[in-house]
Structure formats: C-alpha cells, structure tokens
C-alpha positions as CSV (number, residue, x, y, z in Angstrom):
1,M,-1.4,-15.7,20.3
2,A,-2.9,-19.1,20.0
3,R,-3.9,-20.1,16.4
4,K,-6.8,-22.3,15.8
5,S,-6.3,-25.0,13.3
6,D,-8.6,-24.5,10.3
7,Y,-8.1,-27.9,8.6
8,G,-7.0,-30.3,11.4
9,Q,-4.5,-32.0,9.2
10,F,-0.8,-32.6,9.4
11,C,-0.4,-32.2,5.7
12,P,2.2,-29.4,5.1
13,I,-0.1,-27.9,2.4
14,A,-2.9,-27.6,4.9
15,M,-0.6,-26.1,7.5
16,T,0.7,-23.5,5.1
17,A,-2.8,-22.7,3.9
18,E,-3.9,-22.0,7.5
19,I,-1.4,-19.1,7.4
20,L,-1.5,-17.9,3.7
21,A,-5.1,-18.7,2.6
22,V,-6.6,-16.0,4.9
23,R,-8.3,-12.9,3.4
24,W,-5.8,-10.1,2.8
25,T,-2.8,-12.0,4.1
26,P,-1.1,-12.7,0.7
27,L,-1.6,-9.0,-0.1
28,V,0.1,-7.9,3.2
29,I,3.0,-10.1,2.3
30,R,3.0,-8.7,-1.2
31,E,3.4,-5.2,0.2
32,L,6.2,-6.2,2.6
33,L,8.0,-7.8,-0.4
34,C,7.6,-4.6,-2.4
35,G,9.5,-2.7,0.3
36,S,6.8,-1.2,2.4
37,H,7.7,-1.3,6.1
38,R,5.8,1.5,7.8
39,F,2.3,0.9,8.8
40,S,1.2,3.9,6.8
41,D,2.9,2.7,3.7
42,L,1.2,-0.7,4.0
43,Q,-2.1,1.1,4.2
44,R,-1.4,3.0,1.0
45,G,-0.9,-0.4,-0.8
46,L,-4.0,-1.8,0.8
47,P,-6.4,1.2,0.7
48,L,-9.6,-1.0,1.2
49,M,-8.2,-2.8,4.2
50,S,-9.1,-1.5,7.6
51,P,-6.4,-0.4,10.0
52,S,-7.6,-2.8,12.7
53,L,-7.6,-5.7,10.3
54,L,-4.2,-4.8,9.0
55,S,-2.9,-4.8,12.7
56,T,-4.5,-8.2,13.2
57,R,-2.9,-9.8,10.2
58,L,0.5,-8.4,11.0
59,R,0.2,-9.9,14.6
60,E,-0.8,-13.2,13.1
61,L,2.2,-13.2,10.7
62,E,4.5,-12.2,13.5
63,F,3.2,-15.1,15.6
64,A,3.8,-17.4,12.6
65,G,7.4,-16.3,12.3
66,I,6.9,-14.6,9.0
67,V,7.1,-11.0,10.1
68,E,9.1,-9.3,12.8
69,R,8.7,-5.8,14.3
70,Q,11.7,-3.5,14.6
71,P,11.9,0.0,16.2
72,A,11.2,2.7,13.6
73,E,14.2,4.6,12.4
74,N,12.5,7.9,13.6
75,G,12.1,6.4,17.0
76,K,8.3,6.4,16.9
77,G,6.5,3.1,16.8
78,H,7.6,0.1,14.8
79,D,8.3,-1.0,11.3
80,Y,7.6,-4.4,9.9
81,Y,10.0,-6.7,8.1
82,L,9.8,-10.2,6.6
83,T,12.0,-12.8,8.4
84,E,14.1,-15.2,6.5
85,G,11.2,-17.6,6.2
86,G,8.9,-14.7,5.1
87,Q,11.4,-13.7,2.4
88,E,11.3,-17.3,1.1
89,L,7.6,-16.7,0.3
90,R,8.5,-14.5,-2.6
91,P,8.4,-17.1,-5.4
92,I,5.1,-18.3,-4.0
93,I,3.5,-14.9,-3.9
94,E,4.9,-14.0,-7.3
95,A,3.7,-17.3,-8.7
96,F,0.1,-16.2,-7.8
97,G,0.5,-13.3,-10.3
98,L,2.1,-15.4,-13.0
99,W,-0.7,-18.0,-12.8
100,S,-3.3,-15.2,-12.9
101,Q,-1.7,-13.7,-16.0
102,K,-1.8,-17.0,-17.8
103,W,-5.2,-18.4,-16.8
104,L,-7.6,-15.6,-15.5
105,D,-9.6,-13.2,-17.5
106,H,-8.3,-9.7,-16.9
107,E,-11.1,-7.5,-18.1
108,Y,-11.0,-4.8,-15.4
109,T,-14.4,-4.0,-14.1
110,E,-15.1,-0.7,-12.1
111,E,-14.5,-2.6,-8.8
112,H,-11.0,-3.5,-10.0
113,L,-10.0,0.1,-10.8
114,D,-8.4,1.9,-7.9
115,P,-6.5,5.2,-8.6
116,S,-4.8,5.3,-5.2
117,L,-3.3,1.8,-5.5
118,L,-2.4,2.4,-9.1
119,M,-0.5,5.6,-8.3
120,W,1.2,4.1,-5.3
121,D,2.3,1.2,-7.4
122,I,3.6,3.6,-10.1
123,R,5.4,5.6,-7.5
124,R,7.3,2.7,-6.2
125,T,8.3,1.3,-9.5
126,V,9.6,4.5,-11.2
127,D,13.2,4.6,-12.2
128,C,14.6,7.7,-10.7
129,R,17.9,7.2,-12.5
130,F,16.4,9.0,-15.5
131,M,15.5,12.1,-13.6
132,P,17.9,15.0,-12.7
133,E,19.3,14.9,-9.2
134,D,20.0,18.6,-9.1
135,K,16.5,19.9,-9.4
136,L,12.9,19.0,-8.4
137,V,10.7,17.6,-11.2
138,S,6.9,17.6,-10.7
139,V,4.6,15.4,-12.7
140,E,0.8,15.8,-12.5
141,F,-1.5,12.9,-13.3
142,E,-5.0,13.7,-14.2
143,L,-7.1,10.5,-14.1
144,H,-10.7,10.5,-15.5
145,G,-13.5,8.1,-14.6
146,F,-13.3,8.4,-10.9
147,K,-14.4,10.7,-8.0
148,S,-12.9,14.0,-7.9
149,K,-10.8,13.7,-4.9
150,Q,-8.8,10.9,-6.6
151,K,-8.6,12.6,-9.9
152,R,-5.3,14.4,-9.5
153,W,-2.1,13.1,-8.3
154,W,1.5,14.6,-8.2
155,L,4.7,12.7,-8.4
156,M,7.8,14.7,-7.2
157,F,11.3,13.7,-8.1
158,D,13.9,15.2,-5.9
159,H,17.5,14.0,-5.4
160,G,17.0,10.5,-6.6
161,E,13.8,9.8,-4.7
162,A,10.1,10.0,-5.7
163,D,7.2,11.2,-3.5
164,L,3.5,11.0,-4.1
165,C,0.7,13.4,-3.2
166,N,-3.0,13.7,-3.9
167,K,-3.0,17.3,-2.8
168,D,-1.4,20.0,-4.9
169,P,2.1,20.5,-3.4
170,G,2.4,23.9,-5.0
171,H,5.3,23.3,-7.4
172,E,5.5,24.2,-11.0
173,V,4.5,21.2,-13.0
174,D,7.0,20.0,-15.7
175,L,4.9,17.3,-17.2
176,F,1.1,16.5,-17.3
177,V,-0.2,13.0,-17.8
178,K,-3.9,12.7,-18.7
179,A,-5.8,9.4,-19.1
180,H,-8.8,7.5,-18.0
181,V,-7.9,5.4,-15.0
182,R,-8.7,2.2,-17.0
183,D,-6.3,3.2,-19.8
184,L,-3.4,4.0,-17.5
185,T,-4.0,0.8,-15.5
186,E,-3.9,-1.2,-18.8
187,V,-0.7,0.5,-19.8
188,W,1.0,-0.1,-16.5
189,M,-0.1,-3.7,-16.4
190,G,1.1,-4.3,-19.9
191,K,-2.2,-5.0,-21.5
192,R,-1.7,-2.0,-23.8
193,R,1.5,-0.6,-25.3
194,L,2.4,2.9,-24.1
195,D,3.1,4.1,-27.6
196,D,-0.4,2.8,-28.8
197,A,-2.1,4.6,-26.0
198,T,-0.2,7.9,-26.7
199,R,-0.8,7.5,-30.5
200,D,-4.6,7.1,-30.2
201,G,-4.9,9.8,-27.6
202,S,-6.1,7.7,-24.6
203,L,-3.0,8.7,-22.8
204,V,-1.8,12.3,-23.3
205,L,1.5,13.8,-22.3
206,E,1.8,17.6,-22.1
207,G,4.8,19.6,-21.1
208,S,8.4,20.3,-22.2
209,L,9.6,18.2,-25.0
210,P,12.5,16.7,-23.0
211,Q,10.2,15.6,-20.2
212,V,7.7,14.1,-22.7
213,R,10.5,12.1,-24.3
214,N,11.8,11.1,-20.9
215,F,8.5,9.7,-19.7
216,P,8.9,6.1,-21.1
217,K,12.3,5.9,-19.5
218,W,11.3,6.4,-15.9
219,F,7.7,5.1,-16.1
220,S,8.5,1.5,-15.3
221,L,5.8,-1.1,-15.8
222,N,4.4,-3.7,-13.4
223,M,6.5,-6.8,-12.9
224,Y,3.9,-8.9,-14.7
225,A,3.6,-6.6,-17.7
226,A,5.8,-8.8,-19.9
227,T,3.5,-11.7,-19.5
228,A,0.2,-9.8,-19.9
229,P,-2.1,-10.6,-22.9
230,Q,-2.2,-7.6,-25.2
231,T,-5.5,-5.7,-25.6
232,N,-6.3,-4.8,-29.2
233,P,-5.9,-0.9,-29.2
234,E,-8.6,-0.7,-32.0
235,V,-11.3,-1.9,-29.7
236,V,-10.3,-0.1,-26.6
237,V,-12.8,2.7,-25.8
238,S,-11.7,5.6,-23.7
239,A,-14.1,7.8,-21.7
C-alpha cells in the first residue's frame, strides 16, 4: 500500500503527523491500547466509525508498521495487535487526554453523549476482583435521556470476567443502576463525585445492601478522572 505524503517534508513531526493526524486513527490506536483486538470489539469502542473505514485505517496502520494481524484464537479471521513501535505510542495518545483535561472545556453536549461507548468503557474498566467468582452477578443500568434501544444495559460478572449486553440476558438482577446518561458520564469521567451523585439522587442504586455497598469498589473510573475539573453538584441538573 503506497502512502501519499501529505506534507512533503522530511521533518519527523510532519512524517509522524501523516500517520497519526488522520481522522479516527488516534482513536483506533486508543482502542488497541485499551486491549481490544477483535474487529467487533474495536467497533464497540468506535460505534460511529463505519466498518469499511475501520478496515482502511487498520490496513494503513499495518502498512506503517504500527499494527500487525495475527490469526484469531478461535481460528476464524484475524485479531489486531500493536507492534513494539505501536506500543511506544502509548504516552503520546495518553498525552492527548491529559492535555484535553487541562486546557479544553468539557461541557458535554448531546453529541458527546454516547451510551454504547460509555457502557463499553465501563465494562472494560470494572474491577472484577470485588465480585464473587462462584456465582453470576447481574447489574442492570437504566440510562435516561437517550433513545429506548440504548436505554438498558446489563453487566454480567461470572468467574472473574465481565460481559456487556444491551438485550435482556434473562438473569435475575442483583443491582439496578439508574441515572441520566449525562450524570453517569460525568461520574465516570471524574467531573462529579460518585457519593455526591448518589446523595442528590442523580444516580440511584437499588438492590441488595451488599451489592449497593460493593458498587464503588468495582466501578472503576476513567483513567483521566483524577485530573478532571470537578463540576459543582449544586448546579448540575438531572433530567
């Protein structure tokens, strides 16, 4: 795959930008750094990216020596992994987020709110160590403020692993989590404290007392939450 030079410069910054400063490419690398290797998992982290464009970006990254394809463990198709050079992009990609937290306005408009991405991110950051390994635990999330087909989600914890569904898996629910998608996003991103959200009722936990108390232990926040500017809970309006 021949790559057309965008800048026509020998400058290393320009040559790197020809690869990284391409629409969706940093987010594809973000997903690979977060541990997504199957094409379907990459899609779940990039729900607004078309499959054809994702395929194109993966081929471009493979040509650049950043991504390599390996036979899938199930013998069907390929999985995608970062090469050594691709792994060394981690501090660069993470620096994007740190710079954003420091300098950009993070008032989430409706176009920023994506229940599918939020729940997928929550699923891959949960700490399964705080869930029993000898029984299945089902947690239902009811998100308000979005279309109905993305309103309910289920996290199932089973033998040290977490799975996410947006169709009722049919298991008895141990814990219900109810919130506006904006409120849950702000809590997960560290803009609001979890205890503030539960205290003012913008995030409601219902279920057995042990599971309610256990929620803050396994509900891990976004990696940038510690650097997020706090929203004043007194001026947050929940729908």
